[in-house]
C-alpha positions, 0 to 999 in steps of 0.5 A: 765930541757928542754930549761934551761940555767943559769946565774951565778956569776963570781968567779973573782973580779966583781961577776955576776950571772947565769940565768936559763930560762925554756920555758914552752909552756902552755899559749897562750894569747895577751900580754895586761894588764887588766882583761878579762871581757869576761872570767868573763861573760863566767864563770858567765853563766857557773856557772848558768848552772851548778847550774841548772843542780845540782838541779837534780841527786844523792847527789854526782852529786848535790854536784859536780854541786854546787861546779863547780857553785861556782868555776865559780862565784869565778873566775868571781869575781876574774877577775872582781875585786869583792873581796866580791864575791870572799869571799862570799862562803868561810868559815870564818876560811878560809877568811884571807887566801883567802883574802891574795891570792886575794891581791897577784893575783891582785897585779900581774895583774891577767887576768885569773883564769880558774878552772877544778875540777877533780870530787869528790873522790869515797866513799864520802857521804857528807856533806863535799866533797873533790876534787882536782881543776886544775887551769889555772892562767894567768897574764898581758894579756886578754886571758886564755882559759879553753881548755888548763886548761882541757887538761893540759900538761905533764910537770909542769908549773907556770900557771897550778896548782892544789889546794886541796879543801874541801866543805860543801854542804847544801841545794843549797850552796857550801861553801869552807872550805879548799883551799891548793895548791899541795905542791909537789915540782917539778922543775921548778914551785913549789911553786909559790911566790903568794901561800904563804905569803903576797906580796907588789908591785911596778908597772910600764909600763913594770914591776911589782916588788913583794917582801915579805911584810914588809921586802924588798922594791920593789919600789927601784928596779922599775926604774932599772927594767923598764930601763932593760925592755926597752932594752930587748924589743928591742930584742924580737923575739916572738909575742906578747911580754910579758904583763909584766916582773914579778920580785920577790925579794927573801930574804934568805928563799924565795930563797930557796923555790920559784919555787923549787929554785936552790941550786947552791950557785953561782946563783944570779937570774933565770927566767921562761917564762911559757906563752906568757903573763908572764915572771917571774924573781927571784932575790936573794937580799942577793947578788944583789942590785938595782944598775948598776950591778943589772940592768945588771943582769935584762937585761940578764934575761929579754933578755932570756925571750924576745928571747926564747919562743916556739915553740923553739928548743934547742940552744947551750949555746954559743948562748943562753948565748951569746945573753943574754950577748949581750943585757946586754952590748948593748950600752957599748964598748967592752973595758968595758966588765968585763969578758974579763980576764976570756974569755982570760984565757979560750981561753988559756986553750982550745987553741982557734983558731976561733970556735964560737959555743964552746961546753959549760962547766959548770966547775966553774973555766971557767964558766965565760969565756964561757959567755965571749966567747959567748958574743964576738961571738954575738958581732962580728956577730952583728958588721960584719953583723948588729944587725938585721941579727945577731938576724935573725941568732939566731932566725933561730936557736932558733925557726927554728931548724937550726944549725949554718951552715944552719942559717949562710947561710940563715941569712948572705949569708956566710958559717959558716966557712967563718964567723968564719974565719972573726971573729977570728982576731976581737975576738983575738984583743978583747982578747988582744992576 
């Protein structure tokens, strides 16, 4: 997957996780919570215009126009908080499902629901008409543009979905009979947690925690998630920052399905940033609890979201994981770091001298050691040149396309070779070698 990285559980005594981040450049919006009433007004005007046009033309043309008009009114009702309007043109047999979807979306502070019907399939004669509807959904921000929904993107996304719909058109009314998200499982986006089942929520200033209703308690995770968000926000390298970090607590079944899941048994959590308003994190609650360890996992995951968003370029995992570990352990002494033993074993295995930009290996026996070496590299850069210049160095690589050598000269005013020579004894001391 493009732009992915992962945060996995340690194999040695204190288990950790590996976070997977996918930077999908789909949605551009201002990171402020609340509904977009401009979109509500625009959708209502568009719906009226479509209804007027639908009075003319063939049965298929009229049906298409009425369906588009109804979709526009439903979107305006959804964003405006009008559940009765959302359900007004829904068949009674579908009301319960659409009510569930409405509640899930509002629990996540939906800010955009922009629909783009694909058109009626050929050969239909009515009164029941089928059409696929592409939907752009945005959370925790005021802008969700129609142009991007219509144009789409080649890669799958968590905020550009397709629903298969059926409508009964009689007279001047289109009633929704069927609404089902496309079930095709394509990494990294499908299915999204809000598509299936009812969620419960706990919302704070920077975080919304969601969980399957009745089985997990999102309120237990809110305080550690809010503390982790405060730390991660300090290191945000893109503007605007995410409107909210959306944390999904997965039980065993959800972990195996949400966002197409991850099959590696060592993975405890992963995250996606599909837009500049949203950052999604999924936690495997069968392995992680809302304690100090869980808070550090959240810090690491939120750090990936805060430091990586497009236009971004491929960065060595030593830096991507290193900066996430740096954020997770900021405020703690190096002596408290729990991967030092793993890093020491890796250094002995590869006969490490002074190279900071190590070529990454996902071999499970040394995976944790590579995380540790990445942490030590970023910690040394910060202690040597200051945190602000270390972040500038990473930003130049992650969003400026520089390699370590060029980024080092620009951010530190020193050659990469000189930087590595300077860090070698410090890291050696931390390793105890």
